[in-house]
C-alpha positions as MATLAB code, in Angstrom:
seq = 'MKPPFDHGTYDKLVDALGSQDLAAAFLDSFTSMLESRIRRIEQALITQDREEAITALLSLRSSASMVGAAQLEESTTKALAGERIESTPVGPLVRKLQGQADLFTRATLQLSRTDAAPQAVRGARKRA';
ca = [
      74.454   34.805  -55.208;
      70.540   35.031  -54.450;
      68.934   35.751  -51.577;
      67.445   33.700  -48.648;
      64.346   34.764  -49.088;
      62.490   36.848  -51.834;
      59.888   39.072  -50.494;
      58.928   39.078  -54.463;
      57.670   35.339  -54.253;
      56.393   35.070  -51.274;
      54.125   38.434  -52.302;
      53.147   36.674  -55.567;
      51.903   34.207  -52.590;
      49.401   35.700  -50.809;
      48.381   37.890  -54.360;
      47.823   34.497  -55.825;
      45.914   33.152  -52.925;
      44.625   36.247  -51.960;
      44.579   36.071  -47.909;
      48.804   37.216  -46.621;
      47.274   34.853  -43.651;
      46.714   31.664  -46.030;
      49.846   32.708  -47.035;
      51.591   32.853  -43.768;
      50.280   30.088  -42.247;
      51.882   28.235  -45.533;
      54.920   29.766  -44.693;
      55.204   28.546  -41.582;
      53.977   24.667  -42.343;
      56.848   24.988  -45.664;
      59.126   26.606  -42.469;
      58.776   23.751  -40.007;
      59.240   21.096  -42.264;
      62.700   22.069  -43.482;
      64.388   19.638  -41.520;
      62.000   16.647  -42.245;
      62.647   17.454  -46.214;
      66.433   17.758  -46.169;
      66.368   14.552  -44.033;
      64.814   12.588  -46.561;
      66.698   13.690  -48.932;
      69.409   12.522  -46.584;
      68.170    9.183  -46.014;
      67.647    8.723  -50.232;
      71.339    9.886  -50.853;
      72.393    7.284  -48.153;
      70.085    4.574  -50.263;
      70.994    6.049  -53.261;
      67.396    5.815  -53.623;
      66.806    8.008  -57.262;
      63.100    7.819  -57.557;
      62.798    8.746  -53.176;
      65.494   11.246  -54.111;
      63.788   12.845  -56.973;
      61.168   12.853  -54.980;
      61.972   14.859  -52.005;
      64.276   16.901  -54.599;
      60.904   18.292  -56.255;
      59.253   18.244  -53.384;
      61.399   20.728  -51.673;
      62.128   22.651  -54.754;
      58.488   23.422  -55.611;
      57.757   24.206  -51.972;
      61.094   26.303  -51.675;
      59.748   28.332  -55.091;
      56.354   29.262  -53.717;
      57.596   30.577  -50.450;
      61.066   32.396  -51.393;
      63.224   30.045  -50.648;
      65.453   31.498  -53.613;
      68.454   29.444  -52.739;
      67.002   26.316  -51.378;
      64.894   26.259  -54.478;
      68.205   26.904  -57.033;
      70.263   24.011  -55.256;
      67.851   21.643  -55.748;
      67.414   22.153  -59.297;
      71.223   22.093  -59.314;
      71.069   18.677  -57.614;
      68.655   17.233  -59.718;
      69.962   18.972  -63.425;
      72.691   16.109  -62.314;
      72.728   12.890  -64.408;
      72.752   10.442  -61.291;
      71.329   12.211  -58.218;
      71.846    9.017  -56.362;
      75.328    8.580  -56.555;
      75.403   12.780  -55.072;
      77.771   12.856  -52.051;
      75.418   13.061  -49.326;
      77.373   15.245  -47.187;
      77.793   18.149  -49.295;
      74.804   18.638  -50.394;
      72.656   18.215  -47.162;
      74.950   20.534  -45.070;
      74.626   23.169  -47.838;
      70.480   22.368  -47.852;
      70.747   23.007  -44.034;
      72.873   26.414  -44.009;
      70.421   27.796  -46.583;
      67.381   26.692  -44.426;
      68.727   28.227  -41.495;
      69.121   31.155  -43.293;
      65.904   31.515  -44.576;
      64.100   30.634  -41.253;
      66.173   33.662  -39.704;
      65.793   35.620  -42.867;
      61.889   34.812  -42.331;
      62.014   35.317  -38.168;
      62.978   39.172  -40.246;
      60.038   39.054  -41.758;
      57.731   38.192  -38.586;
      59.130   40.880  -36.542;
      58.096   43.762  -38.588;
      54.989   45.363  -38.647;
      53.590   44.913  -41.922;
      53.880   40.841  -41.433;
      50.584   39.376  -40.695;
      49.023   38.533  -37.371;
      49.989   34.367  -37.847;
      53.433   34.461  -39.342;
      54.312   36.658  -35.596;
      51.922   34.282  -33.356;
      53.504   31.143  -34.950;
      57.457   32.271  -35.409;
      56.700   33.380  -31.377;
      55.394   30.056  -30.138;
      58.242   27.814  -32.129;
];
């Protein structure tokens, strides 16, 4: 099983942006938007809106892959592989995504408690 938070992927984001502070801000934004992104997926599946479900899953998958949310990335990839995505049972997928989001958030909170964590992450996590 993949970890909830892949530090190596996050480190690549830091390198790509050339700034730990920018990466920390992106991570904080991603984390703060998780609940609304999962609700968007849930609503699209409830209404069986194929295009919206695909768009919402792709959005979550893309951002998850950038910050190192490995489990979320894997689950959204599997959901997108379904032929009739709009017929995906809502409850199991949403519960899985929410559980993985919670694990990811806890893992990044651990990151923010270390001395190596960027100041922006530590400050943002204390306010949350």
